[in-house]
Backbone bond lengths (Angstrom), bond angles and torsions (degrees), N, CA, C in turn:
res aa  C-N    CA-C-N  psi(-1)  N-CA   C-N-CA  omega(-1)  CA-C   N-CA-C  phi
1 M - - - 1.432 - - 1.534 109.86 -
2 R 1.302 115.37 139.64 1.434 122.54 176.09 1.449 110.12 -63.54
3 T 1.333 123.10 145.94 1.493 124.47 172.84 1.491 109.88 -112.94
4 P 1.352 114.92 160.71 1.460 119.40 174.41 1.507 112.85 -53.72
5 V 1.288 119.25 139.89 1.432 123.05 -178.08 1.496 113.45 -66.56
6 V 1.301 116.15 -44.36 1.500 120.76 176.57 1.455 111.86 -139.86
7 L 1.300 117.04 148.16 1.468 121.94 175.38 1.460 106.85 -120.03
8 L 1.309 114.92 125.89 1.501 119.11 -175.61 1.445 110.74 -128.75
9 S 1.316 116.79 140.89 1.393 121.93 173.70 1.504 109.84 -104.45
10 I 1.302 116.79 156.73 1.375 126.42 177.27 1.517 112.85 -86.74
11 A 1.313 117.50 119.78 1.433 118.38 -178.87 1.541 109.53 -86.19
12 A 1.257 116.60 138.99 1.461 122.24 179.58 1.509 105.12 -59.58
13 L 1.356 117.99 142.33 1.433 121.69 -176.13 1.557 109.44 -88.14
14 T 1.235 115.16 148.72 1.471 120.19 172.92 1.503 106.34 -118.62
15 A 1.264 119.39 164.11 1.434 126.30 -177.79 1.526 110.76 -56.17
16 G 1.368 120.36 136.61 1.430 119.56 176.27 1.503 115.89 94.92
17 L 1.315 122.57 -18.95 1.442 121.50 -174.09 1.528 109.34 -65.02
18 S 1.304 119.88 -37.70 1.501 119.08 -177.38 1.458 109.27 -65.95
19 A 1.240 123.75 -17.99 1.420 126.72 177.21 1.523 113.87 -70.14
20 C 1.332 118.41 -13.11 1.408 125.20 -173.78 1.538 116.77 -81.61
21 G 1.342 116.97 2.04 1.412 120.00 172.10 1.513 114.89 113.69
22 G 1.258 121.16 -10.79 1.464 126.55 -178.13 1.470 115.05 -116.37
23 S 1.277 117.36 173.70 1.469 121.95 178.57 1.521 106.47 -86.97
24 E 1.274 119.74 146.15 1.448 123.26 174.16 1.520 106.24 -60.54
25 V 1.302 115.95 141.16 1.450 117.50 -178.07 1.529 113.99 -61.59
26 F 1.306 118.64 -23.65 1.413 125.11 177.06 1.609 111.39 -68.60
27 E 1.288 119.02 -15.00 1.420 123.72 -175.33 1.576 110.07 -91.18
28 I 1.270 116.71 -8.68 1.425 119.75 -177.54 1.495 107.39 -80.35
29 G 1.314 115.62 138.15 1.461 123.90 177.22 1.498 115.54 -136.66
30 V 1.298 111.27 176.78 1.529 115.74 178.04 1.499 106.38 -59.30
31 G 1.391 112.06 132.32 1.462 115.88 176.78 1.563 110.33 100.08
32 S 1.333 116.64 -9.13 1.473 119.03 173.59 1.526 111.42 -78.61
33 C 1.220 116.53 152.52 1.561 125.90 -178.32 1.544 108.56 -129.21
34 T 1.322 110.20 149.31 1.469 118.30 178.11 1.561 109.75 -158.32
35 D 1.286 115.87 -173.99 1.395 120.70 178.86 1.529 111.04 -112.15
36 S 1.294 119.53 140.70 1.457 122.53 -173.82 1.501 113.93 -56.61
37 S 1.344 113.50 -24.38 1.538 117.36 174.69 1.474 113.90 -58.07
38 Q 1.337 115.23 -21.47 1.508 120.74 -177.13 1.514 109.71 -80.10
39 L 1.324 117.68 -7.64 1.491 121.45 -173.30 1.563 113.85 -111.74
40 Q 1.292 112.31 31.66 1.491 121.22 178.07 1.496 111.57 -75.85
41 G 1.322 115.87 143.09 1.465 120.69 175.89 1.484 112.03 90.34
42 D 1.288 116.15 175.52 1.445 124.51 -175.59 1.551 111.00 -82.47
43 E 1.323 116.07 -28.20 1.464 119.10 -178.43 1.553 110.88 -129.32
44 V 1.301 114.17 137.83 1.475 119.26 -178.50 1.613 107.86 -114.66
45 S 1.267 115.83 130.10 1.449 119.47 177.64 1.521 113.51 -113.24
46 Q 1.284 114.29 -23.35 1.481 120.08 178.99 1.513 111.17 -154.22
47 I 1.394 112.10 151.49 1.474 114.91 -178.53 1.443 106.47 -143.34
48 T 1.347 116.47 142.50 1.505 121.39 173.86 1.546 106.61 -85.61
49 L 1.356 116.21 117.43 1.444 119.29 178.61 1.512 110.00 -79.04
50 I 1.295 117.85 151.70 1.444 127.23 176.40 1.534 108.87 -118.35
51 D 1.275 118.86 135.25 1.461 119.00 171.36 1.522 108.43 -60.35
52 C 1.306 114.17 129.46 1.478 120.31 -173.72 1.621 113.42 -62.24
53 A 1.332 113.43 -14.60 1.429 116.80 178.21 1.616 111.51 -80.60
54 E 1.315 113.86 -11.70 1.423 124.97 175.80 1.553 109.97 -92.04
55 E 1.296 118.49 168.23 1.438 120.11 178.39 1.527 111.80 -68.42
56 H 1.290 117.67 134.33 1.458 125.10 -179.11 1.471 106.82 -156.95
57 D 1.370 116.52 168.95 1.434 117.57 176.10 1.567 114.04 -135.14
58 V 1.300 113.48 10.47 1.515 120.93 178.65 1.546 108.84 -138.10
59 E 1.314 114.47 134.71 1.517 120.35 178.55 1.486 104.33 -137.14
60 A 1.364 116.97 133.98 1.457 121.34 170.73 1.444 107.06 -79.55
61 Y 1.412 117.25 126.83 1.447 122.06 -178.09 1.474 118.56 -116.29
62 A 1.279 120.44 -12.26 1.427 121.38 -176.86 1.530 111.18 -161.13
63 S 1.291 117.11 158.76 1.460 117.32 -179.43 1.557 108.99 -152.34
64 T 1.326 114.10 144.93 1.476 121.24 174.80 1.463 110.98 -143.46
65 Q 1.310 119.45 162.30 1.391 126.01 -178.44 1.541 111.13 -107.77
66 V 1.300 118.72 134.68 1.462 123.31 173.68 1.520 106.55 -79.65
67 T 1.293 118.57 131.24 1.426 122.59 177.78 1.544 113.94 -87.07
68 G 1.267 114.16 163.88 1.437 118.56 174.60 1.525 113.44 110.47
69 D 1.287 115.93 161.34 1.493 120.07 178.40 1.479 112.64 -95.88
70 T 1.422 117.30 -24.87 1.444 124.05 -176.83 1.519 111.12 -103.95
71 Y 1.306 118.76 136.93 1.448 123.29 177.53 1.519 106.07 -55.44
72 P 1.416 117.18 120.75 1.497 118.56 -179.60 1.531 116.33 -77.44
73 G 1.342 117.91 -5.31 1.365 121.39 -176.08 1.519 114.56 96.37
74 K 1.352 115.78 146.49 1.470 121.36 -173.94 1.486 111.47 -55.86
75 D 1.326 118.37 -47.81 1.478 121.03 179.45 1.534 115.96 -52.65
76 A 1.380 116.60 -44.83 1.343 122.92 179.96 1.516 114.59 -67.29
77 I 1.347 114.56 -42.24 1.478 119.95 173.61 1.491 111.52 -61.36
78 R 1.280 115.38 -45.40 1.493 117.07 -176.71 1.494 112.03 -67.60
79 E 1.396 120.32 -31.06 1.406 123.72 175.19 1.560 109.87 -65.81
80 Q 1.320 115.10 -41.26 1.437 119.75 179.34 1.502 112.59 -67.10
81 A 1.357 113.62 -39.68 1.489 119.98 -179.70 1.542 109.62 -68.72
82 D 1.362 116.68 -38.63 1.555 118.51 -178.48 1.542 106.06 -64.67
83 E 1.345 118.85 -46.00 1.487 119.09 -178.29 1.548 110.01 -63.96
84 F 1.295 115.05 -53.77 1.469 116.92 -177.54 1.557 116.22 -59.75
85 C 1.272 116.54 -49.32 1.464 121.33 179.89 1.491 115.13 -63.07
86 L 1.349 113.30 -37.00 1.502 117.49 178.70 1.494 108.35 -68.06
87 A 1.359 117.53 -45.67 1.456 119.90 177.60 1.577 114.54 -56.68
88 E 1.338 114.05 -44.83 1.439 120.74 177.64 1.486 116.60 -68.52
89 F 1.382 114.98 -27.15 1.506 122.84 -173.50 1.473 108.71 -58.38
90 T 1.390 116.45 -56.00 1.491 119.24 -170.17 1.558 110.81 -62.82
91 T 1.363 116.13 -35.75 1.414 119.56 179.52 1.470 111.11 -67.16
92 F 1.405 116.15 -45.24 1.445 118.98 178.60 1.415 116.04 -66.26
93 V 1.317 122.28 -45.40 1.401 123.42 -177.24 1.514 111.40 -78.33
94 G 1.393 117.07 -33.08 1.438 118.08 177.90 1.555 111.35 92.68
95 V 1.275 115.73 35.32 1.431 121.11 178.96 1.598 106.91 -118.52
96 P 1.365 117.91 152.85 1.487 120.65 -176.94 1.541 109.14 -68.46
97 S 1.383 121.53 -33.80 1.402 121.47 176.37 1.506 108.75 -153.35
98 Y 1.380 112.08 158.98 1.490 120.74 -179.53 1.536 109.01 -55.75
99 E 1.302 116.26 -45.09 1.477 123.30 -173.97 1.519 108.98 -57.82
100 E 1.232 122.41 -23.73 1.496 130.08 -175.57 1.554 109.22 -90.01
101 S 1.253 120.00 -9.62 1.418 123.18 -177.13 1.497 115.39 -89.92
102 A 1.286 116.44 146.49 1.482 120.89 172.92 1.444 111.34 -84.64
103 L 1.351 120.20 -5.25 1.459 124.43 -174.93 1.525 109.21 -104.74
104 F 1.295 119.79 165.74 1.414 126.66 -177.47 1.526 107.03 -123.56
105 F 1.377 114.57 166.15 1.435 116.00 171.61 1.593 110.33 -129.41
106 S 1.221 112.41 158.44 1.483 123.80 175.62 1.482 109.12 -147.17
107 Y 1.310 117.54 -172.31 1.493 119.30 177.83 1.479 108.83 -163.29
108 L 1.338 111.94 159.93 1.456 122.87 168.32 1.492 106.73 -103.54
109 Y 1.338 112.39 141.30 1.510 115.21 179.80 1.554 106.96 -145.41
110 P 1.326 117.80 162.35 1.439 124.71 -176.89 1.488 111.20 -72.35
111 T 1.396 119.34 141.84 1.368 126.46 165.96 1.599 105.49 -87.02
112 E 1.291 114.23 168.01 1.505 117.31 176.03 1.459 107.68 -60.98
113 E 1.343 118.75 -36.79 1.521 119.06 -177.13 1.581 109.60 -69.86
114 S 1.297 117.11 -41.55 1.533 117.22 178.20 1.473 111.77 -67.15
115 W 1.306 116.58 -33.66 1.491 124.01 178.27 1.492 109.20 -62.51
116 N 1.316 118.86 -50.12 1.444 123.71 -176.62 1.485 111.70 -79.52
117 D 1.319 120.79 -43.87 1.557 120.93 -174.23 1.479 115.02 -81.38
118 A 1.365 115.62 -34.23 1.452 122.26 -174.16 1.496 117.47 -117.31
119 G 1.322 117.09 6.13 1.450 124.33 -179.95 1.533 110.59 61.38
120 D 1.299 117.97 23.69 1.504 119.75 -179.52 1.557 112.44 -71.11
121 R 1.290 109.56 124.79 1.514 117.48 177.43 1.554 111.61 -128.17
122 E 1.308 118.84 6.28 1.419 121.76 -169.06 1.558 111.34 -88.97
123 I 1.365 112.88 137.40 1.484 121.59 165.21 1.494 105.80 -107.55
124 L 1.321 118.67 121.10 1.409 122.81 -173.46 1.592 107.19 -115.49
125 C 1.326 116.65 109.68 1.510 122.64 -178.18 1.552 111.45 -75.02
126 L 1.374 115.11 138.06 1.497 120.49 179.60 1.431 108.64 -121.80
127 V 1.302 123.78 133.82 1.392 127.73 166.94 1.535 108.66 -97.97
128 I 1.312 114.86 133.30 1.478 125.63 -173.89 1.534 113.62 -117.68
129 S 1.295 117.59 129.41 1.402 121.27 172.75 1.484 112.32 -109.25
130 D 1.350 118.17 144.12 1.485 123.20 176.11 1.478 113.09 -64.81
131 T 1.304 114.96 -27.26 1.490 123.25 -176.88 1.518 110.54 -122.61
132 P 1.379 115.47 149.25 1.479 114.70 -178.94 1.516 108.87 -64.84
133 V 1.379 116.21 149.99 1.423 125.16 176.01 1.511 108.35 -129.59
134 T 1.338 113.23 164.67 1.503 117.33 170.35 1.508 104.38 -122.92
135 G 1.380 114.81 148.12 1.480 119.57 -175.69 1.504 112.30 78.39
136 T 1.272 113.14 -179.38 1.427 120.73 -178.40 1.516 113.90 -76.26
137 L 1.316 118.09 155.67 1.480 121.22 171.81 1.454 110.26 -90.87
138 R 1.371 119.79 -5.70 1.447 121.39 -178.39 1.500 110.40 -53.44
139 G 1.332 114.85 128.57 1.481 115.91 178.62 1.534 117.80 66.01
140 S 1.308 118.44 13.17 1.470 120.85 -176.35 1.507 112.59 -72.37
141 G 1.313 118.28 -21.32 1.497 120.53 179.51 1.642 112.26 71.21
142 L 1.324 114.32 8.47 1.473 116.40 -176.62 1.517 110.45 -76.99
């Protein structure tokens, strides 16, 4: 089975990060696009969004909330994210199975710090293309 290309956690934000030129990672929603170069490292705290009509290689395609009051741990969150994002991937891209797609998926998920300090509970699924695309990947069949 193919696996997600990158796994990224959301770093809790500290004052002043949004002044560095990107959008705070919590502002990203389904339908947002960016470039994979924005997803470097183990934790992401800000991303420069790109209009999806322009060349990009990453699009946020689905979102879910982790339930509970206590941080369940990185492994539990990643397991939930893998299952959710995989299930949503085939519907979004319009392919019978992930293995048949030329695209990959990844996701942003909360760290224990962002969970506790920012109330972050979101898993945000990302579809990733090896080559730049314009427009949405929804229904692309790639």
